VOVO-972236 format. One record per residue: residue in one letter; x, y, z of N, C-alpha, C in turn. Coordinates in pm, whole numbers, plus 50000, padded with zeros to 5 digits. Layout:
aXYZXYZXYZ
...
***
This chain:
m937612891577317937772900977205937742915377252
s936922918177351936782932077393936452932577540
a936602944477596936262946677735935642960377749
a934632961077834934022974077859934992982877935
v934912995777913935773005177984934893015178055
d935373019878165934633029778243935543041778262
q935363051678174936153063778182935203075278212
p935193080178334934163089778374934273102878298
g933083108678280933033122078224932923122478074
r931933129778025931833131977881932923141677839
p933463140577717934533149677675934123164277687
d935053172077736934813186477741934763191977600
p933883201677572933783207077437935103212577383
d935993216777471937253222577425938423212877440
s938143199977467939223190677495939933185777370
v939353187677253939983183677128940293196277048
a941563197677010941963209676938941273210376802
t940983222576758940373224476627941343220076518
v940883211476430941693206576319941493215876200
s942583219876137942463228476019941563221875916
i940743229775851939723224475761940333215475655
e941453219875595942013212475482942613198975521
r942773196375651943353183675694942313172675711
h941053175875689940003165775696939913157875566
s939183146875572938933138475454937433135675444
l937033130875326935623128875293935343114275265
l934213109375315933643096575274932303099375206
s931953091175106930693093475034930133080274984
d928803079374984928123068574913927173074374808
q927383087174775926583094574678925143096874724
r924903095374854923613099074912923803107375037
t924873104375109925253112675221926773112975224
a927343119075328928783120675335929213121375480
a930453117575506931053118675638932373126075626
i932703133675728933973140775736934793134475847
v936073131675817936953124275907938213132475933
t938653132876059939873140076095941103131476063
p942313137476069943533129676041943763118076138
d943153118476257943303107476352942043098776358
a941293098576248940193089076227938983091376316
r938733103576355937483106876422936473110976316
v935343104276312934263108576223933533119876296
v933613131876239933143143776310931973150476241
w931523144776129930343150376061929683139275982
l928403137376008927613127575933926153131475945
c925533134275832924093136775826923443124575761
a922393119575821921773107475768920273107875795
p919513101775703919983093675589920313101675465
r920053114775463920303122775344921313133575376
i921963138875273923043148475292922593160975368
d921313164775356920833176675427919963173175547
s920023160575591919333156475714920023162775835
p919343163175950920023167676072921233158876101
p922293164576157923513156676179923333146276289
l923893134576264924013124376367925313126376444
l926353130776374927643133976434928003148176390
a928383156776486928573170976452929733177276527
e930713169476570931863175276638932533186176555
l932473185076425933073194976336932593209076369
l931353210176414930753223276440930463225776588
g930903216776675930563218876815931473212076914
g932623206876871933483199776962932923186176997
p933623178477081933203164777112931793163677167
a931323173877238929973173177294928903172677186
a929273175677061928303175876952928233162576876
g928993152676920928863139476860930023135576772
f930543123376793931693118476717931713103276722
f932563097476639932773082976633934273081176615
a934973076876723936423076876723936983062876746
v938113060176683938913048376711940353052976727
s941083046876821942473050976844943203039976919
p944523038676897945303028876973945443033377118
l945393023677209945563027077351947013029777384
a947933022877318949353024977343949863036777262
a950763044377321951353055577249952143050377131
g952073057377021952783053276900953043065076811
r953303062176686953613072976593952343080476553
d952543092276501951413100076453950733092876337
p949423094276326948713087076219949063092476080
v949033083475984949223086875843947933082875771
q947433091875687946133089475625946253090275473
r945523081475405945513081575258944233074975209
y943843078675086942793071375018943383059074952
l942613048374948943063036074885942803036774736
g943873038574659943743039074514942823050274471
h942163047974359941223057874305939833054974359
s939673057274489938403054574556938163065074662
m936993064074727936683072574841936783064474970
m937623054174969937873045975087939143050975153
l939073053375283940123060275356940813050775453
e942143051375457942923043575553943703052975643
t943613050675774944403057875872945253047775946
s946573050175951947473040376010948363046776115
w948483039976229949403043876335950613034476340
g950833026676238951893016776237951393003276282
a951213001676413950732988876465949242986976444
m948532997576417947082996776401946643005176282
s945653000076210945073007476098943553006376103
v942893016376046941453015676028941133019775885
i940293011975821939773015175688938333019775705
d938033031475651936693037375663936083038975525
y934803035675514934093038275389932593038475412
l931913045675326930463044775316930153034675208
d929413024575243929173012875159928493016775027
c929113013074916928553015674783928193002774711
s928092991674783927732978974722926222977674709
e925792967274641924362963674635923482974974582
g924032983374494923242994074434922883005474527
l923553006374642923203016674740923323031074687
p924323034474603924443048474560923233053974487
t922453045474423921263050374351919963046074415
e920033039874530918813035074596918053046674659
p916773048074632916023059574685915683058574833
a915773046674893915273044975030916083052775133
g917343055575103918123063575196918893055575299
r919193042875270920043035275362921493039675348
s922183040775460923623043475458924303034675560
r925503029875523926293021475613927703027075619
l928063032675732929433036975756930183025075815
v931193020275743931903008175783933323011975826
r933743006475941935083008775994935702995276025
v936842992275963937512979475979938862981876046
l939002976976170940232978776247941102966376236
t942382968276207943332957176200944632961276268
g945462951176300946772953876357947022945876483
t947802951676574948132945276700947842954876814
g947832949376936947572957777052946082959977074
r945802969877157944422972777194944042986677144
a942752988077116942243000777065941023004977145
l940813017977152939633023677215938663028177107
v937403024577124936333028777033935343036977114
e934973048677062934003057377129932943061777029
f931693061777074930593066076988929643074577071
a929383086777022928473095777091927713103876987
p926423101676971925653109376872925403123576921
f925163132376825924833146376855923523146876933
p923533152577054922303152577134921203161577080
g921573172677014920543181876965919743187877078
s918583193077046917753199877146917063190077240
g916703178377187915923169277269916733158777342
g917993156877303918803146577363918653133377291
k919723125577290919723112377227920123102077332
r919613089977317919923079177409920523067477334
l921473060777400922063048577347921553036777427
e921193026177356920713013977419921513002177367
s921982993977460922722982077422921762970977383
g922092963977276921242953077230922062941777174
d921392932077117922062920577059922892924876939
g924202923476949925072926476836925432940976819
g925162949576919925562963376904924762972676992
i924732985376955923982995377030923143003576933
e922083009476987921193017776907921193031976959
a921153041576866920963055576901919503058976879
r918843063976984917413066476977917103080977017
d916073086076952915513099076988914063096577025
g913813094977154912493090677198912243076477150
d911133074377080910803061077029911443058176894
a912043068176833912583066476698914033061776703
r914353051576622915733047076611916433055176504
l917493062176542918243070476448919303062476375
a919953053476446921043045776388921333033876476
r921983024076417922413012376491923893010076465
l924673008676571926093005676558926262990576575
r926402983876462926502969276462927942965376496
s928112957676603929452954276653929382941076729
p929152929976661929002917076729930212913676815
g929952908976935931002904477024931662915177107
l931292927477091931912938177169931042941577289
d931702944277401931022948077524931152963077544
w930042969977541930042984477548929702989277689
h930352999977728929973007277849929283020177804
i928033021777843927273033777806927183042977926
e927673054877908927693064978014926613075277984
s925663076778074924523085678051924723099078120
h924273109478050924303123078103922903128778094
s922763141278129921423147078137920713147078003
r921443149377894920793150377764921353140577662
d922423133577694923063125477592923863114177655
d924293104977570925053093277614926333092077532
i927303084777587928503081077514928793066477541
a929153059077437929473044877449930953042777421
r931583034077504933003031177487933243016177500
t934263011777429934722997977444936192997277406
e936892987477463938252984377422938242971377343
v939052970777239939112958777155940542953977144
d940692940777135941992934377118942152930776971
l943042937476902943192935476758943922922576723
s944562916276820945312904076790944402892476753
t943122893576784942192882676753941672883376610
g942022893876538941562895076400940882908376377
p940472911176253939842924076222938582926476304
i938392938776345937182943076413936372951476315
v935132947576292934272954576197933182961876273
l933122974976255932082983376314931262989176200
e929942988276210929082993276102927973001876161
l928013014676126926993023976169925913024476062
l924733019576096923663017476000922583028076020
c922283035275912921303046175918920263044075808
g919013047275838917983046875736917173034175739
i916193033575649915253022375644915953009775597
g915832999175675916392986275635917892986175621
a918582995075692920022996375673920792984275723
g920182975875806920892964575860920802951875779
e920172952375664920012940475582921182939175485
y921792927075479922982924975397922752913475300
a923312914975182923312903875086924682897475076
s925702904075131927062898875121927862902775244
a928982895975265929832898475381930632911375361
e931202916275472931912929075465933062929075364
p933922918975356935012919675257934502921075114
e933402914275082932852915574947932282929574925
r931642935175026931092948675012932212959075003
r933302956475073934452965475062935022965274920
s935172953474864935672952274726934742958974627
a933432957074647932462963174556932492978374566
t932742983474686932812998074703934023003874632
i935172997374647936363001874575936133001374425
e935512990674378935252989174235934292999774184
h933333003674266932383014274227933133026874186
w934123030774264934873042874234935923040474127
r936633029174134937723026474039937203025173897
a936103018073879935573016073744935173029273681
w934613038173762934253051273708935503059173671
m936493059173758937703066873732938433061873608
d938403048973583939113043373468938553048273335
r937343053673335936733058673211937213072673174
l937853079673266938153093673245939443095673165
r939503106873095940713111273025941363122073110
v942413118273181943023127173280944243133973220
p944343147273229945503154373172946773151173249
p947953153673188949223149673250949753159473354
l948993169473392949423178973495948733175873627
q949513175073736948953172273869947953160773862
t948403149673803947493138673771946773133373893
d947493130974001946853125374120945823135074177
l946153147774177945233157774233944013159474143
v944203158674012943063159373920942153147373941
r942733135573955941913123673981941133125174111
r941803129874214941103131574342939993141974329
s940253152574255939233162874235938033157274160
a938293148974059937193142673986936373133774078
l937053126374165936343117674259935503125974356
v936003137374397935213146074484933943150474413
l934063154574287932873158674213931883147174201
k932383135274175931493123574167930863120974303
a931623122774410931103120374545930003130274581
l930023142174521929003152274549927763150474463
c927783140874371926603137774290925643129174371
h924383133274378923383125674453922853114774363
g923243102374391922933091274303921463089174274
p920573089774373919163086874346918473097074256
t918933109574254918193119974180918963126274066
g920293126274072921083133273971921493147274010
a920983152474122921403165574169922873165074211
i923523176674213924913177674257924983188674362
i925523185574478925573195374586926843203774576
a926793215574638927953224574637929043219574730
a928673214374845929613209074945928793201175046
p929423191775118928663183375211928543189075352
t928973201375373928963207075507928163220075511
t927863224175632927263237375655928123245275750
s928243258175726928713267975823930183266875861
l931003259975782932443261675802932763276075760
p933413283675847933433298275831934383303175722
q933953313875657934833320975564935813329975640
e935513332275767936393340075855936243334375995
l937363330376058937263324676192936643334576289
g935663329776363934983338176460933933347276400
g933783346876268932833355776202931513348976175
s930633356376107929273351376083929033347575937
r930073347775854929913343975713929943328775702
n928883322775750928793308175760927503303875693
w927593295375591926423292375508926263277375491
d925043273475462924693259275444924783255975295
y925713247075259925973243775118925523229675080
r924683223375160924343209275136923193207775036
y923143216674939922033216974845922553218074702
c921623218174610921973218674468921743232774413
w922813239774385922783252174307922933248074160
m921983251774075922103247873935923343253873871
r923773265373915925023271273863926203262273895
d926413259574023927543251374066927463237374007
a926253231574013926073217873965926353216773816
s925883226473739926113226173594927603227373563
m928293235873637929733237473615930483224673650
a930093218073759930733205573798930513194773693
a929263193373648928953183273547929653186273416
a929743199173379930423202873255931903199373259
t932513200773376933913196873391934083181873372
l933173173973428933253159473411933053155573265
v932233163173191932093160473047933443162072978
r934203172273015935523174272953936463162872985
l936273156473099937103144973136936633132073070
g935473132473004935003120772932933823113572993
s933213119173098932063112773161930833121473142
i929843116373068928633124273041927463120273130
d927573109273201926423104373278925943114373381
e926873120673451926493130073556925753142073498
a926183146573381925523157873315924123154073268
m923993142273209922673137873163921733135973281
d922263130573392921433128673511921003142073570
l921903151773571921553164973624920483171673538
l920623170773407919593176573320918273169173337
g918333156073359917113148673388916443153673514
w917243156473616916713162073741916043175573715
l916693184073635916133197173604914843195973522
l914833186973425913633185173343912463180073426
r912743171473522911663166873612911143178473696
l912043187273734911643199073811910693207773729
i910983209073601910163217573514908863210473476
d908983197973432907803190773381906933185173493
g907573179473594906813172973699906283182473804
d907113192273842906733201373950906233214773899
g906233216673768905693228973711906503241473738
v907813239873762908663251473785908873258873653
e908633271873652908893279973533910373283473528
l911003280473415912453281873409912913296273430
d912123305873383912563319773403912413324273547
h911773316073630911713318773774912333307273853
l913333300973794914063290273861914753295873985
a914533289274098915213293474221916703290374209
p917553297874277918983294974270919353281474330
i918553276774428918933265174508917723256274529
y917953243074528916933233274564917573222374649
t916753214874721917253202874785917583192674677
v918273181974715918633171874616917393165274558
e916283166074627915033160474576914223170574496
g914803182274469914123192274388913043199874462
k913153200674592912163207674674912723220974725
a911813229374773912233241974834913023239174962
l913973247874992914763246275113913943249875236
p914323244775352913683249575475914073264075499
p913253271675568913633285575599914973285875672
e915803295275636917113296275701916953299275849
r917693291875932917663293976076919033290876133
s919243294776256920483291776327920243280376424
d921203271376436921103260276530921693264476664
p920863266076767921363270976896922223260776970
d922173248176927922893237676998924313235676948
l924713242976844926053241376789926793254776795
p927923255276865928683267776877929493271276754
g929623262076657930333265076534931773260576536
y932313258776417933733255376402934583266676458
a935463263276551936323273276615935503285076668
s934343281776725933443291776786932973302276686
s932773298176562932293307276458930793305476443
r930043314276506928593313876499928103323876394
p926893321376342925973310376372926233298176283
v925703286776327925593274976241924223275776175
r924223276976044922973278975971922463265975911
i921163264475915920453253675848919533260275746
g919603255775620918863262575514919683274175460
n919183280375353919933291275291918973301275230
a918973313375284918023323575240918293328375098
a919453325075042919723328774903918743322174806
e918023312074855916993305774773915983315874721
q915763326574795914753336574759915303347474668
q916573347074636917173357674558916893356274408
v917123367174337917143367074191918613365774149
q918923355274074920273353074024920173349273876
t920213359273791919983356673649921173350273580
d922293348973649923443342373588923243327273572
v922243321473638922063306973639921853301373499
f921273309173408920953303873275922213300273195
g923283307773217924503305473139925143291973163
p925443288373288926063275273312925213263473267
i923883264473279923033253473232923203251673081
m923143262773007923283261772862924693257272823
e925693261872895927063257372870927163242272885
l926473236872984926483222473005925863215172886
v924713219872840924073213472724924993214372603
w925643225872586926563227872473927733218172479
r928313216472597929423206872609928953192672580
l927753189372623927213176172590927043174672439
g926553185072374926393184472230927713182272160
r928753189172203930083187472144930633173572170
a930243167672283930743154372318929953143172249
g928923146672173928133136572103927133129472192
a926723135772300925743129672391924383128572322
p923553119172366922253116972301921213127372340
l921333139372287920363149972313919143147872224
d917963151072279916723148472205915793160572214
d914533158572179913573169672177913393176072314
r913523168272421913393174072555914503184272579
h915693181072531916813190172551916693202572462
w916143200872342915903212572258914883221872324
r913863215872383912863223972455913533231472570
l914453225072639915173231772748915983243472693
v916643241472580917403252272517916483264072486
e915333261272428914383271972396913913279272522
l913613271672625913153277772750914233286572812
l915483282372803916573290272858916733303472784
v916703303072652916833315472576915623324572602
d914443318772608913253326772638913373333372775
a913913325872872914093331473007915063343273004
v916153341772931917103352772919916433364872853
d915673362372748915013373272676914113381372769
r913463374472863912543381272953913243387973071
r914413382773113914923386973243916323393073241
w917003393273127918403397473131918583412073170
q917573420273153917713434473185917413437573332
e917073427273410916773429373552918053429873635
p918083437773742919173436673839919003423873921
d920103419273980920013407074061921043407374173
q921033396774255922013395774364923333389674317
g923333383274202924573378774140925143365974197
i926273361974141926933349574177927333349374324
w927613361074383928053361474523926893362774620
e925683362774570924493362374654924503373374760
i924833385374715924933396774806923583399274872
r923583400075005922343402275079922113417275095
a921923423674979921693438074972920873440674847
a920653453374817919833456874700920463451074573
p919643445974484920183440274359920843450974273
r921813446474191922503455374098922553448673960
h922953456473862923153451073727924573445473720
h924733433073766926053426973774926573423073636
v927813426773609928403423873479928543408773459
h928873401473564928963386973549927633380973511
s926553385273576925233379773544924843382773400
k925113394973354924813398473215925643389873120
t926893387473157927763379173073927213364973064
m926723359673174926153346273171924873345773088
c924103356573089922923357173001923373356972855
w924413364572825924963364272688925413350172652
m926123343672744926643330372716925513320472690
a924413321772764923273312872742922763314072599
v922633326372551922123328272415923163323772313
d924423326972337925483322972244925553307872228
r925523300672339925583285972331924283280372273
g923173287272297921923283072236921983284072085
v922553294972034922733296471890923603285271835
a924693282271905925593271571860924893258071859
l924133255171963923413242471971922363241271861
a921693252271832920643251971730921193246971597
g922383251671560922953247371434923733234471443
m924453232471553925373221171566924643207971592
v923573208371670922913196071714921503194771660
f920753205671661919313204671636918883209671498
n919823214771419919533218871281918373228771275
r918463239071358917423249471363918023262971325
s917203271571268917593285171236917013294671340
v917873303071399917413311371511917903325871494
p917453332771391917933346471371917593355871487
a916443353771551916083362471664917063360871780
w917553348771800918523346471907919823353771877
k920223353871752921453360871716921323375771742
r920163381271714919943395571742919973398171893
l919363389171970919383390672116920813389972168
r921583380672117922983379372158923753392372134
a923553398272019924253410771986923803422172077
t922523422672108921993433272195922593432372335
v922613420272391923153418372526924633421972528
a925383417272429926813420072424927083435072417
a926343441972333926583456372316926363463872447
e925333460172521925083467172647926193464472748
i926613451872759927663448572857928933456272827
l929333456372701930593462672664930543477772683
t929343483372676929193497872696929053501372844
k928123494972912927803498773050928693491973155
g929353481073117930173473973215931563479773231
w931963488773142933313494373145933373506773232
s934433507573313934643519273398935913526473353
p935793538173290937003545673253937853549373375
a937193552073487937933555873607938813544373658
q938303532273648939043520573694939903514673582
n939623518673458940273512873339940113497673339
a938883493473368938583479173375937073477273369
f936673465173333935283461373353935093458873502
t933983463573555933793463273700932593454673739
a932333454273868931343444973923929953447173866
a929543459773852928173462873811928173475773731
y927123477673657926983489873578927113502073670
g927913511673625928043524273699928923523573821
s929553512073848930393510773967931863511773929
t932693513774030934143513774008934823502474085
d934043493974152934643483274232934933471174144
l936153465974160936563454174085935913441674141
d935683432174055935113419274093935733408774003
s936373398774063937063388773981936103380373898
a934803380673929933833373073849933753378373707
v934153390873682934073396073545935123389773455
l936033381873511936933373973427936143364973332
a934893362073369934043353873283933823360173147
m934013373173133933823379573004934753373572899
g935983371472937936923365372843936813350272840
l936603344072955936533329472961935333324272883
s934263332072874933063327772802933153330272653
g934083339072612934173342772472933443355572436
l932863362372534932183374972505933163385172447
v934373385672502935423394272446936583385372404
p937263388672295938393380472250939573381972345
p940463371972349941583372372445942473384672431
g942593389872309943473401272290942823414772310
d941563415172346940853427872368941583435872477
s942003447972442942833455772534942113458872664
r940803460672658940063463772780939993451672872
w939873439772812939833427872897941203424872955
v942253426572875943603424672927943863434173043
a943413446673028943563456273138942793451873262
t941633445673240940833440673352941543429373424
v942123420173347942873409073407944023414573490
e944733424173435945873429873507945433437273633
a944313444173626943813451373744943383441773853
i942713430973814942283421073913943483414573979
e944493411273901945683405273961946363415074056
a946433427674017947123437574100946363440774228
q945043441074221944263445874335943563434974415
l943313423374354942553412874424943363400374453
r944533398974393945353387174422946213389674544
d946333379374628947233379674743947963366374748
g949153365774691949913353374688949203342674609
p948883331174672948263320174599946743320974588
t946173332274629944713332974630944233346174570
v942963346074528942353357774465941043360774537
y940863373074580939623377074644938543379474539
r937303377674579936203380374488936073395374464
y936193403074571936063417674567936583422974700
r936703435874711937133441874838936193452874885
r934993453074830934013463374867933243459074992
d932543468475050931643465675162930403458675108
d930173446375151929013438875101927873438375203
g927963446375308926893447075405926973437075518
l927953427975513928123418075619929333421675703
p929313418375832930473421175916931643412075879
g932853416975905934023408775881934463408875736
e935493400575709936073399875576936153385375531
p935713382375407935893368875355937343366475318
s937703353975299939053350475255939103349975103
g940273346475049940393344974906939553333374857
f938993334774737938033325074684938733316174582
n938773303174609939573294174526939163294174379
l937873294474351937463294174211937973306374136
m938083317674204938583329674137940073328574108
t940803321374192942193318374158942243310174030
s941373300474021941293292173900940963300673778
w940013309673792939633318173678940783327373636
l941543332273732942693340673696943743332373622
i943943320073663944863311273590944413309773445
d943133306973425942613305273289942713318373210
a942483329573277942603342473209944033344973165
k945003341473249946403343373213946783334373095
i946203322573089946423313972973945943320972846
l944753326772853944153332972734944953345072686
i945523352772777946273364572734947723361172703
g948073348272709949403343972667950443343372776
d950073345372900951033344773011951073330473066
l951633321372987951633307273028952523304973149
d953663311773156954543309873271953853314573400
g953193326073392952463330873509951313321873547
a950633316573445949523307373472950013294573538
q951123289173488951663276773545952123278973689
a952763290273714953233293073850952073294473947
l951023301473906949863302973993949133289774009
f949103281673904948483268373915949223259774016
d950543260274014951323252574112951003257274254
d950873270374272950513275674404949103271074444
y948213271174347946823267274372946753252574413
a947463244074340947453229774372948013227174511
a948943235574555949553233674687948583236874800
l947443242974770946453245874873945673233474916
a945723222874837945003210574872945563204775000
g944693198275077945103192175202945883179275181
p946283172675289947103160575279946473149475196
t945153148475193944503138175112943913143874983
g944313156174947943973161574817942663169174808
l942093173074921940793179774920940963194874940
m939993202474885940063217074889938753222874939
s938873233375017937693240375067937313251474970
e936343259475012935863270474928936873281874918
e937543285075029938373296975035939723293875099
h940633303675088941963302575146942313315775214
d942813314775336943243326575411944743328475390
p945153338575315946583340175287947393344475409
v946733349175513947453353375634947863341175716
t946933332175740947223320275820947693308475735
g947413308975605947743297675518946783286075531
e945613288375593944653277675616943433279075527
a942743267875511941513267675433940393274075513
r939443279475440938243285275499937033281275415
g935863281575478934633278675406934323263775400
n933203260675339932723246875337933653237675259
f933553224575291934613215275253934053201275233
p934563194275130935263199675014934283206474920
q934773215874844933923224674764934013220974616
a932863218874553932833215474411933553225974327
y933283238674352933923249574277935443247874272
s936043245774387937503245474396938073233774317
h937413222374323937923210674253937673211374103
l936513216274062936283217573918937233227873859
g937523238473934938453248473886939833242873863
l940303234473954941623228373938941673219373815
i940613211673793940563202973676940583211273548
e939763221773543939723230273424941103236373397
n941793240773502943133246373484944083236173423
a944053223873476944953213473425944653210573278
l943383209873242943013207473103943443219073014
n943213231273058943533242872975945033244972961
l945783242873068947243243873059947813233072967
t947243221272976947693210372889947473213872742
e946293218972710945993222772572946883234272525
a947043244372611947823256172571949303252972555
s949793243172631951203239572626951503228872522
g950453223472461950653213072361951143199972417
l950823197272543951283184872606950453172972561
***
């Protein structure tokens, strides 16, 4: 079935060309995630949890940082990659050989708290294939040991993972700090199944691989079949919905921003951040989008996670941190990983995120918007949710007049950001609506607060010099986040000042298919790329002001930014035409779905 191979030398860090971010694909079991290149190299895997140290990290350090590769030995056609149906199961085919990759979702694994993960690779076809496995050595080094039915990756006495591969003969090549295992397999004898097992009890099975593969496909397909998908860019909307579901942490209900850290916003620059955590702003927006598609479970689970944070851990809502781990804990202190040179040599690679310590008063708005959408959808809201509504409005009442770092988490002195004030207004506005629509309460004080917040924003947020609403009180710098003023309903679509703001943002911040957040000096070196969510917001703004043709054209451009398997990163570089930032990004996918829904409604489709 197989033969050991002896190929001297560990791969040189520069021996594999950097793959454009958008050409990668994602695997998920809703507890962790893997990133796969177009030629079926698994180049990123953190286990057993999404924010655990990486077991495979070639994405951020080249082959020397760890990978799991399969490839045909004979030269053939370039690989073709696709997801199988409406699932997160990936197939890569070279014609004579194919590999199906998935993170096992059978046997209740997506919601199991123990943290078991099984990365399964099924090779089929003809001819011979090369399999290579090398874990990320890290600071201490990792060792591979051959055993009955496979090999183990160990860090000292601790077993990190087991590569289950019955019948295969591995050659393990040892180096000063790390090992690499290789084997050749003959595909003519039948399918070859490789299973990388991580976590407690990960090697225990109740069913054979074909049954687990079917159950994994069904896990995703059954969920997708419940959704109401608009008729625009249907396949891409479905894929975007699946990405949002894949970013939901099954055991807790948290939703992460992205499964990666430190994919750069600028090649060679330092704008590299760790997104493997739950931002309540991002998470609420993602869950709210799924509510519009007809799925309320993710939203209810996220609110359950938040309520446990408040009730169980004693977190005061008006001092809610911007970011938590998926388990609702504080993040580790932000640090740089000295063992990883970064994607395309973009240092530093950051672990943790110092934005956890910031004041971001905009967070209250998206949470309340989520509760409001659930109320409109007829979700089973109860006294716990009414208490959450009250706490949110109380938090706004106490904190809306404070300056903050805002949605862009500027690492500089706080300002009175117009977007943050708008989100405070939205929290109170949706609270008023919920009080009457769902909970049958009278809230005259909330209505007065709503009017007070609105009056200040409309007065202090306007810049006569810029003839637009601007980033912060007293400033003249444009910020595309102020599009939220119209999208939230704070100003009516026909308000001349908001229309002027939309036009100014398009003229000064749009570059082809992308929209920049701002163009001011934010205190960091280098320049960020265009921000995909802001492109989405401009599309929605153009819908509101009646420019449907312009909105549709920009939406088509936006959809074209998706990679070959339909995934989108955080940002887009209009100069190179490549994706930038962490990948795949919840913001970018929820924005595309919202655009498709809004264009469908506006066009009467």
